VOFIBA-9055 format. One record per residue (C-alpha): chain; x, y, z. Coordinates in pm, 1 decimal. Example, Ala and Ser with C-alpha at 12.3 -4.5 7.8 and 13.67 -1.06 7.14 Angstrom:
<rs>
<r chaine="A" px="1230.0" py="-450.0" pz="780.0"/>
<r chaine="A" px="1367.0" py="-106.0" pz="714.0"/>
</rs>
This chain:
<rs>
<r chaine="A" px="1598.6" py="411.3" pz="-1221.0"/>
<r chaine="A" px="1415.7" py="510.7" pz="-904.9"/>
<r chaine="A" px="1609.5" py="651.2" pz="-609.7"/>
<r chaine="A" px="1725.5" py="404.0" pz="-343.6"/>
<r chaine="A" px="1708.2" py="569.0" pz="-0.1"/>
<r chaine="A" px="1890.0" py="429.4" pz="303.6"/>
<r chaine="A" px="1678.3" py="469.6" pz="618.4"/>
<r chaine="A" px="1965.1" py="407.1" pz="859.8"/>
<r chaine="A" px="1933.9" py="636.1" pz="1161.7"/>
<r chaine="A" px="1569.7" py="733.4" pz="1103.3"/>
<r chaine="A" px="1427.3" py="508.3" pz="1372.5"/>
<r chaine="A" px="1698.4" py="624.5" pz="1615.0"/>
<r chaine="A" px="1595.5" py="989.6" pz="1561.8"/>
<r chaine="A" px="1943.4" py="1081.6" pz="1442.2"/>
<r chaine="A" px="1898.5" py="1446.8" pz="1332.9"/>
<r chaine="A" px="2162.7" py="1425.2" pz="1060.3"/>
<r chaine="A" px="2003.4" py="1109.0" pz="920.5"/>
<r chaine="A" px="1653.0" py="1255.4" pz="937.8"/>
<r chaine="A" px="1764.0" py="1565.7" pz="746.8"/>
<r chaine="A" px="1924.7" py="1350.5" pz="474.3"/>
<r chaine="A" px="1635.5" py="1107.4" pz="448.4"/>
<r chaine="A" px="1373.0" py="1383.6" pz="451.3"/>
<r chaine="A" px="1548.8" py="1564.2" pz="167.4"/>
<r chaine="A" px="1578.8" py="1246.1" pz="-41.0"/>
<r chaine="A" px="1220.8" py="1134.0" pz="18.7"/>
<r chaine="A" px="1087.4" py="1484.0" pz="-41.6"/>
<r chaine="A" px="1267.1" py="1506.6" pz="-375.0"/>
<r chaine="A" px="1137.3" py="1162.9" pz="-481.4"/>
<r chaine="A" px="779.5" py="1248.7" pz="-380.7"/>
<r chaine="A" px="785.7" py="1574.6" pz="-573.6"/>
<r chaine="A" px="950.5" py="1441.9" pz="-888.6"/>
<r chaine="A" px="847.5" py="1075.6" pz="-932.4"/>
<r chaine="A" px="627.3" py="967.2" pz="-642.7"/>
<r chaine="A" px="815.5" py="634.9" pz="-620.9"/>
<r chaine="A" px="1136.8" py="533.2" pz="-447.4"/>
<r chaine="A" px="1306.2" py="232.8" pz="-287.3"/>
<r chaine="A" px="1402.6" py="208.5" pz="80.4"/>
<r chaine="A" px="1662.1" py="-19.4" pz="233.0"/>
<r chaine="A" px="1796.0" py="-60.3" pz="585.1"/>
<r chaine="A" px="1427.8" py="-51.6" pz="682.0"/>
<r chaine="A" px="1421.7" py="-278.1" pz="986.0"/>
<r chaine="A" px="1181.8" py="-548.0" pz="858.7"/>
<r chaine="A" px="1355.1" py="-886.5" pz="910.5"/>
<r chaine="A" px="1429.6" py="-1088.3" pz="597.0"/>
<r chaine="A" px="1320.6" py="-1406.5" pz="775.4"/>
<r chaine="A" px="973.9" py="-1256.6" pz="825.0"/>
<r chaine="A" px="958.9" py="-1144.5" pz="462.3"/>
<r chaine="A" px="1049.1" py="-1493.4" pz="341.1"/>
<r chaine="A" px="787.1" py="-1647.8" pz="569.5"/>
<r chaine="A" px="512.8" py="-1416.9" pz="442.6"/>
<r chaine="A" px="588.7" py="-1502.7" pz="79.5"/>
<r chaine="A" px="593.2" py="-1875.0" pz="154.9"/>
<r chaine="A" px="261.6" py="-1871.3" pz="338.9"/>
<r chaine="A" px="104.8" py="-1644.8" pz="76.7"/>
<r chaine="A" px="193.1" py="-1894.1" pz="-197.3"/>
<r chaine="A" px="41.2" py="-2169.7" pz="13.7"/>
<r chaine="A" px="-282.0" py="-1975.8" pz="53.8"/>
<r chaine="A" px="-326.0" py="-1907.0" pz="-316.4"/>
<r chaine="A" px="-261.8" py="-2276.2" pz="-388.7"/>
<r chaine="A" px="-571.4" py="-2371.1" pz="-186.3"/>
<r chaine="A" px="-881.9" py="-2489.0" pz="-375.5"/>
<r chaine="A" px="-1098.8" py="-2202.1" pz="-497.1"/>
<r chaine="A" px="-1395.2" py="-2309.7" pz="-283.8"/>
<r chaine="A" px="-1184.9" py="-2280.5" pz="34.3"/>
<r chaine="A" px="-1062.2" py="-1934.5" pz="-66.4"/>
<r chaine="A" px="-1416.1" py="-1825.5" pz="-149.3"/>
<r chaine="A" px="-1525.1" py="-1912.3" pz="203.4"/>
<r chaine="A" px="-1325.8" py="-1601.4" pz="298.3"/>
<r chaine="A" px="-1468.6" py="-1385.1" pz="18.8"/>
<r chaine="A" px="-1425.8" py="-1010.6" pz="53.0"/>
<r chaine="A" px="-1795.3" py="-989.7" pz="-37.1"/>
<r chaine="A" px="-1869.1" py="-1123.7" pz="313.0"/>
<r chaine="A" px="-1692.0" py="-827.0" pz="472.9"/>
<r chaine="A" px="-1812.5" py="-467.1" pz="478.4"/>
<r chaine="A" px="-1464.5" py="-359.8" pz="581.4"/>
<r chaine="A" px="-1233.3" py="-452.9" pz="291.2"/>
<r chaine="A" px="-1106.9" py="-782.2" pz="435.7"/>
<r chaine="A" px="-1078.5" py="-1127.1" pz="284.1"/>
<r chaine="A" px="-1029.3" py="-1291.7" pz="-54.4"/>
<r chaine="A" px="-1081.6" py="-1121.8" pz="-392.1"/>
<r chaine="A" px="-1096.1" py="-1373.2" pz="-676.0"/>
<r chaine="A" px="-944.6" py="-1361.6" pz="-1022.3"/>
<r chaine="A" px="-1079.5" py="-1082.8" pz="-1243.6"/>
<r chaine="A" px="-1305.0" py="-947.8" pz="-966.1"/>
<r chaine="A" px="-1139.8" py="-603.4" pz="-971.3"/>
<r chaine="A" px="-1058.6" py="-347.7" pz="-1238.7"/>
<r chaine="A" px="-819.7" py="-63.7" pz="-1172.3"/>
<r chaine="A" px="-825.3" py="113.6" pz="-1508.8"/>
<r chaine="A" px="-1196.7" py="69.0" pz="-1594.9"/>
<r chaine="A" px="-1101.0" py="-102.8" pz="-1922.8"/>
<r chaine="A" px="-993.7" py="-452.1" pz="-1824.9"/>
<r chaine="A" px="-1059.5" py="-685.1" pz="-1535.2"/>
<r chaine="A" px="-731.4" py="-740.1" pz="-1350.9"/>
<r chaine="A" px="-581.4" py="-1087.6" pz="-1391.9"/>
<r chaine="A" px="-493.9" py="-1129.4" pz="-1026.0"/>
<r chaine="A" px="-630.1" py="-1259.7" pz="-698.3"/>
<r chaine="A" px="-573.6" py="-1107.3" pz="-356.8"/>
<r chaine="A" px="-624.8" py="-1144.0" pz="15.8"/>
<r chaine="A" px="-668.3" py="-843.5" pz="248.4"/>
<r chaine="A" px="-576.5" py="-816.4" pz="616.0"/>
<r chaine="A" px="-662.8" py="-505.3" pz="815.7"/>
<r chaine="A" px="-589.8" py="-374.3" pz="1161.6"/>
<r chaine="A" px="-664.6" py="-673.2" pz="1383.6"/>
<r chaine="A" px="-954.8" py="-586.7" pz="1610.9"/>
<r chaine="A" px="-1148.6" py="-799.6" pz="1856.8"/>
<r chaine="A" px="-1515.8" py="-868.2" pz="1790.9"/>
<r chaine="A" px="-1593.3" py="-680.7" pz="2112.1"/>
<r chaine="A" px="-1398.2" py="-369.6" pz="2015.2"/>
<r chaine="A" px="-1640.0" py="-75.2" pz="2049.4"/>
<r chaine="A" px="-1572.5" py="40.5" pz="1693.6"/>
<r chaine="A" px="-1647.5" py="-309.0" pz="1561.3"/>
<r chaine="A" px="-1968.6" py="-331.6" pz="1766.4"/>
<r chaine="A" px="-2072.4" py="8.6" pz="1633.2"/>
<r chaine="A" px="-2000.3" py="-102.7" pz="1275.5"/>
<r chaine="A" px="-1774.1" py="192.0" pz="1203.2"/>
<r chaine="A" px="-1629.6" py="202.3" pz="848.9"/>
<r chaine="A" px="-1318.8" py="-15.0" pz="801.1"/>
<r chaine="A" px="-1349.5" py="-140.9" pz="1159.3"/>
<r chaine="A" px="-1439.3" py="-506.3" pz="1106.2"/>
<r chaine="A" px="-1269.7" py="-828.6" pz="1208.5"/>
<r chaine="A" px="-1021.6" py="-1008.0" pz="988.6"/>
<r chaine="A" px="-1102.0" py="-1333.4" pz="809.4"/>
<r chaine="A" px="-852.5" py="-1617.3" pz="857.1"/>
<r chaine="A" px="-804.7" py="-1949.7" pz="671.5"/>
<r chaine="A" px="-867.3" py="-2229.2" pz="922.1"/>
<r chaine="A" px="-660.0" py="-2468.8" pz="708.6"/>
<r chaine="A" px="-342.7" py="-2264.5" pz="767.4"/>
<r chaine="A" px="-267.4" py="-2233.7" pz="1142.3"/>
<r chaine="A" px="48.7" py="-2022.0" pz="1093.2"/>
<r chaine="A" px="-123.1" py="-1772.4" pz="863.5"/>
<r chaine="A" px="-267.2" py="-1534.2" pz="1123.1"/>
<r chaine="A" px="40.9" py="-1488.7" pz="1341.8"/>
<r chaine="A" px="273.3" py="-1444.9" pz="1043.7"/>
<r chaine="A" px="53.8" py="-1188.5" pz="871.6"/>
<r chaine="A" px="3.2" py="-988.9" pz="1190.0"/>
<r chaine="A" px="378.5" py="-987.4" pz="1259.1"/>
<r chaine="A" px="435.6" py="-852.5" pz="909.7"/>
<r chaine="A" px="146.2" py="-606.2" pz="933.6"/>
<r chaine="A" px="292.1" py="-460.7" pz="1252.6"/>
<r chaine="A" px="645.8" py="-443.1" pz="1110.0"/>
<r chaine="A" px="538.1" py="-255.5" pz="797.4"/>
<r chaine="A" px="301.3" py="-34.7" pz="995.0"/>
<r chaine="A" px="601.9" py="69.8" pz="1204.1"/>
<r chaine="A" px="804.9" py="130.2" pz="888.5"/>
<r chaine="A" px="527.8" py="344.2" pz="740.2"/>
<r chaine="A" px="515.6" py="557.5" pz="1054.3"/>
<r chaine="A" px="894.6" py="593.8" pz="1041.1"/>
<r chaine="A" px="877.2" py="720.0" pz="683.5"/>
<r chaine="A" px="610.6" py="970.7" pz="787.3"/>
<r chaine="A" px="865.3" py="1116.5" pz="1030.6"/>
<r chaine="A" px="1078.1" py="1205.4" pz="728.3"/>
<r chaine="A" px="773.8" py="1332.2" pz="538.0"/>
<r chaine="A" px="685.7" py="1558.7" pz="830.6"/>
<r chaine="A" px="1042.2" py="1691.7" pz="838.1"/>
<r chaine="A" px="1043.5" py="1758.2" pz="464.6"/>
<r chaine="A" px="713.8" py="1948.1" pz="479.6"/>
<r chaine="A" px="820.2" py="2151.6" pz="782.4"/>
<r chaine="A" px="574.9" py="1985.4" pz="1020.6"/>
<r chaine="A" px="623.8" py="1881.2" pz="1381.4"/>
<r chaine="A" px="790.2" py="1535.9" pz="1412.8"/>
<r chaine="A" px="475.4" py="1415.5" pz="1591.7"/>
<r chaine="A" px="229.0" py="1560.4" pz="1340.6"/>
<r chaine="A" px="125.6" py="1225.8" pz="1191.0"/>
<r chaine="A" px="152.5" py="1020.9" pz="1512.8"/>
<r chaine="A" px="-213.6" py="1040.7" pz="1618.5"/>
<r chaine="A" px="-332.0" py="1004.2" pz="1259.1"/>
<r chaine="A" px="-177.6" py="658.4" pz="1209.8"/>
<r chaine="A" px="-217.5" py="497.0" pz="1553.2"/>
<r chaine="A" px="-531.3" py="300.1" pz="1447.0"/>
<r chaine="A" px="-503.0" py="323.7" pz="1069.6"/>
<r chaine="A" px="-714.9" py="193.8" pz="785.6"/>
<r chaine="A" px="-408.2" py="1.3" pz="675.8"/>
<r chaine="A" px="-437.9" py="-300.3" pz="448.4"/>
<r chaine="A" px="-188.6" py="-579.3" pz="406.2"/>
<r chaine="A" px="-264.4" py="-724.4" pz="64.4"/>
<r chaine="A" px="-127.1" py="-1056.5" pz="-58.7"/>
<r chaine="A" px="-129.5" py="-1075.3" pz="-439.1"/>
<r chaine="A" px="-98.1" py="-1356.4" pz="-692.5"/>
<r chaine="A" px="-73.0" py="-1293.9" pz="-1065.8"/>
<r chaine="A" px="-108.4" py="-1612.5" pz="-1274.5"/>
<r chaine="A" px="108.1" py="-1658.7" pz="-1584.5"/>
<r chaine="A" px="22.9" py="-1468.1" pz="-1899.1"/>
<r chaine="A" px="-211.3" py="-1678.3" pz="-2116.9"/>
<r chaine="A" px="-33.3" py="-1874.3" pz="-2388.3"/>
<r chaine="A" px="-6.7" py="-1672.1" pz="-2708.4"/>
<r chaine="A" px="-96.5" py="-1340.3" pz="-2545.0"/>
<r chaine="A" px="140.3" py="-1052.4" pz="-2616.2"/>
<r chaine="A" px="61.5" py="-903.9" pz="-2276.4"/>
<r chaine="A" px="-170.7" py="-954.6" pz="-1982.5"/>
<r chaine="A" px="-304.3" py="-688.2" pz="-1747.4"/>
<r chaine="A" px="-239.5" py="-800.7" pz="-1393.1"/>
<r chaine="A" px="-319.4" py="-457.9" pz="-1252.4"/>
<r chaine="A" px="-439.3" py="-182.7" pz="-1481.8"/>
<r chaine="A" px="-297.6" py="166.3" pz="-1482.5"/>
<r chaine="A" px="-388.1" py="335.7" pz="-1155.2"/>
<r chaine="A" px="-274.7" py="548.5" pz="-866.0"/>
<r chaine="A" px="-296.2" py="421.1" pz="-509.2"/>
<r chaine="A" px="-560.6" py="561.7" pz="-280.2"/>
<r chaine="A" px="-392.3" py="610.6" pz="56.3"/>
<r chaine="A" px="-99.3" py="791.4" pz="208.7"/>
<r chaine="A" px="188.1" py="548.7" pz="150.2"/>
<r chaine="A" px="236.8" py="206.3" pz="-12.0"/>
<r chaine="A" px="514.8" py="-33.7" pz="86.5"/>
<r chaine="A" px="560.9" py="-308.6" pz="-171.8"/>
<r chaine="A" px="769.8" py="-623.7" pz="-198.7"/>
<r chaine="A" px="767.1" py="-845.7" pz="-506.7"/>
<r chaine="A" px="928.4" py="-1170.4" pz="-610.6"/>
<r chaine="A" px="1181.8" py="-1170.1" pz="-893.8"/>
<r chaine="A" px="926.2" py="-1198.9" pz="-1175.6"/>
<r chaine="A" px="922.8" py="-825.6" pz="-1248.1"/>
<r chaine="A" px="626.5" py="-662.8" pz="-1420.3"/>
<r chaine="A" px="581.8" py="-339.2" pz="-1223.8"/>
<r chaine="A" px="599.5" py="-26.0" pz="-1438.0"/>
<r chaine="A" px="585.7" py="340.4" pz="-1333.7"/>
<r chaine="A" px="481.2" py="630.7" pz="-1556.1"/>
<r chaine="A" px="718.6" py="925.5" pz="-1551.1"/>
<r chaine="A" px="595.6" py="1283.5" pz="-1576.3"/>
<r chaine="A" px="678.6" py="1290.1" pz="-1948.6"/>
<r chaine="A" px="443.3" py="995.2" pz="-2007.6"/>
<r chaine="A" px="710.1" py="729.7" pz="-2059.7"/>
<r chaine="A" px="683.9" py="400.7" pz="-1872.2"/>
<r chaine="A" px="984.6" py="263.5" pz="-1685.2"/>
<r chaine="A" px="1035.1" py="-68.8" pz="-1513.6"/>
<r chaine="A" px="1064.2" py="-79.8" pz="-1134.8"/>
<r chaine="A" px="1246.8" py="-410.6" pz="-1087.3"/>
<r chaine="A" px="1274.1" py="-572.1" pz="-744.0"/>
<r chaine="A" px="1589.5" py="-493.8" pz="-547.8"/>
<r chaine="A" px="1680.1" py="-761.1" pz="-290.9"/>
<r chaine="A" px="1629.4" py="-633.5" pz="61.2"/>
<r chaine="A" px="1449.0" py="-315.2" pz="-46.1"/>
<r chaine="A" px="1087.2" py="-202.4" pz="-47.6"/>
<r chaine="A" px="933.6" py="-16.7" pz="-338.6"/>
<r chaine="A" px="747.8" py="281.3" pz="-189.4"/>
<r chaine="A" px="504.4" py="524.7" pz="-341.5"/>
<r chaine="A" px="275.3" py="794.0" pz="-215.3"/>
<r chaine="A" px="-97.4" py="771.4" pz="-280.7"/>
<r chaine="A" px="-373.9" py="1013.3" pz="-367.9"/>
<r chaine="A" px="-461.8" py="1083.2" pz="-4.9"/>
<r chaine="A" px="-114.5" py="1220.0" pz="70.3"/>
<r chaine="A" px="-111.6" py="1408.9" pz="-258.7"/>
<r chaine="A" px="-438.9" py="1573.2" pz="-157.1"/>
<r chaine="A" px="-310.5" py="1634.7" pz="197.3"/>
<r chaine="A" px="2.1" py="1805.7" pz="61.1"/>
<r chaine="A" px="-198.6" py="2019.6" pz="-183.1"/>
<r chaine="A" px="-27.0" py="1844.0" pz="-476.4"/>
<r chaine="A" px="322.7" py="1930.3" pz="-355.5"/>
<r chaine="A" px="370.0" py="1553.3" pz="-357.4"/>
<r chaine="A" px="240.8" py="1376.2" pz="-666.2"/>
<r chaine="A" px="82.4" py="1033.0" pz="-681.3"/>
<r chaine="A" px="207.9" py="843.1" pz="-984.9"/>
<r chaine="A" px="23.9" py="604.1" pz="-1220.2"/>
<r chaine="A" px="163.8" py="251.1" pz="-1232.4"/>
<r chaine="A" px="62.2" py="-90.6" pz="-1363.6"/>
<r chaine="A" px="153.7" py="-458.4" pz="-1351.8"/>
<r chaine="A" px="195.0" py="-697.1" pz="-1644.8"/>
<r chaine="A" px="172.6" py="-1069.0" pz="-1579.4"/>
<r chaine="A" px="490.2" py="-1262.0" pz="-1666.6"/>
<r chaine="A" px="499.0" py="-1533.9" pz="-1930.2"/>
<r chaine="A" px="543.6" py="-1891.5" pz="-1813.6"/>
<r chaine="A" px="542.0" py="-1828.9" pz="-1437.7"/>
<r chaine="A" px="338.3" py="-1696.2" pz="-1147.8"/>
<r chaine="A" px="407.4" py="-1361.0" pz="-984.7"/>
<r chaine="A" px="361.7" py="-1287.1" pz="-614.4"/>
<r chaine="A" px="377.6" py="-958.4" pz="-431.9"/>
<r chaine="A" px="301.8" py="-823.3" pz="-85.6"/>
<r chaine="A" px="160.6" py="-470.8" pz="-59.0"/>
<r chaine="A" px="99.8" py="-268.9" pz="256.2"/>
<r chaine="A" px="-130.7" py="27.6" pz="202.7"/>
<r chaine="A" px="-112.9" py="279.6" pz="486.3"/>
<r chaine="A" px="-423.0" py="496.4" pz="511.7"/>
<r chaine="A" px="-484.1" py="723.3" pz="812.1"/>
<r chaine="A" px="-728.4" py="659.7" pz="1095.1"/>
<r chaine="A" px="-1089.8" py="662.2" pz="968.7"/>
<r chaine="A" px="-1186.6" py="983.5" pz="1148.7"/>
<r chaine="A" px="-881.1" py="1180.7" pz="1032.9"/>
<r chaine="A" px="-968.8" py="1503.8" pz="854.9"/>
<r chaine="A" px="-767.7" py="1522.9" pz="533.5"/>
<r chaine="A" px="-719.6" py="1889.9" pz="458.8"/>
<r chaine="A" px="-434.4" py="2103.3" pz="330.4"/>
<r chaine="A" px="-135.9" py="2050.6" pz="558.5"/>
<r chaine="A" px="7.9" py="2353.3" pz="740.9"/>
<r chaine="A" px="247.6" py="2536.9" pz="512.4"/>
<r chaine="A" px="129.8" py="2361.8" pz="194.6"/>
<r chaine="A" px="-77.9" py="2651.1" pz="65.6"/>
<r chaine="A" px="15.0" py="3010.5" pz="-18.3"/>
<r chaine="A" px="-147.2" py="3307.1" pz="-189.5"/>
<r chaine="A" px="10.7" py="3180.8" pz="-510.7"/>
<r chaine="A" px="-86.0" py="2817.0" pz="-442.9"/>
<r chaine="A" px="-417.6" py="2820.1" pz="-255.2"/>
<r chaine="A" px="-568.7" py="2500.5" pz="-118.4"/>
<r chaine="A" px="-707.1" py="2290.3" pz="-406.5"/>
<r chaine="A" px="-928.3" py="2044.5" pz="-219.2"/>
<r chaine="A" px="-1206.6" py="2067.3" pz="39.1"/>
<r chaine="A" px="-1155.7" py="1885.9" pz="368.2"/>
<r chaine="A" px="-1278.3" py="1525.8" pz="375.4"/>
<r chaine="A" px="-1297.7" py="1250.4" pz="635.9"/>
<r chaine="A" px="-1040.8" py="981.0" pz="554.3"/>
<r chaine="A" px="-1293.2" py="694.5" pz="573.5"/>
<r chaine="A" px="-1525.9" py="871.4" pz="329.9"/>
<r chaine="A" px="-1240.9" py="928.8" pz="88.0"/>
<r chaine="A" px="-1125.5" py="565.8" pz="93.7"/>
<r chaine="A" px="-1483.1" py="438.8" pz="61.4"/>
<r chaine="A" px="-1534.2" py="647.3" pz="-251.6"/>
<r chaine="A" px="-1217.0" py="512.5" pz="-410.8"/>
<r chaine="A" px="-1283.3" py="146.4" pz="-333.7"/>
<r chaine="A" px="-1636.7" py="164.7" pz="-470.7"/>
<r chaine="A" px="-1503.4" py="201.4" pz="-825.4"/>
<r chaine="A" px="-1256.0" py="-88.4" pz="-798.9"/>
<r chaine="A" px="-1480.2" py="-392.9" pz="-805.0"/>
<r chaine="A" px="-1623.8" py="-511.9" pz="-1131.9"/>
</rs>
């Protein structure tokens, strides 16, 4: 069972709470790379609304969804159809998805200059409540991700404000996901192949269908069932690289359920595009020198996404 960490007091900058939370998150990131958080501040009413609208979107005819194809965006936004991605290089993933990024105006200077991951979002015209609901949720989970980075900074001995200017215009992605039922007669179905996440932190909510599995350090796979009112969190490869492998990104996978659909909502928090990802202060020593060269965050994410699409 993964650790369940109560975030009460973190947002209020309670020093006792921050010390407790930092210790618990730091232990989870070193040992498993996954943990649950509760008392996180994201309203249940908003969560319920996002799931409801997500189901409505995926129920739309395929031609309407394809009008918002991710292939029409250079900035990782829009609809990805069934079996259009492969996360483990062996099997196409039996899932469909819709990506929302930081919401920028068409006249934003970074959009006009066509900077990486600085495009406009695509929105389904047939669903008038879609945009406002998704942006409310995006902003709520963005705030939660920044809160958790306060604890990460404390655990790694960094200034409380260390990550503040690195996540104020992030390459974050809110990803709606639909996994159709396992085909009749199939013993299993790969909804998402074995993989590690690319960014700094992932905040995940799922329905009650189950199917998420996490690989422990000894190679065994364990279920990560949904806990009502809690997010499943995991660090990604960017934060592992940033921390010089003090934190470890963990392989995980999703199996489609039999006889029912599965829905999940993932928020992937990557840093600002221009952020230099290099060994964090205090994360290297003479015994443990820095393992990775510095890289621009946008270049790192671009390299990882390139291998995802079939």
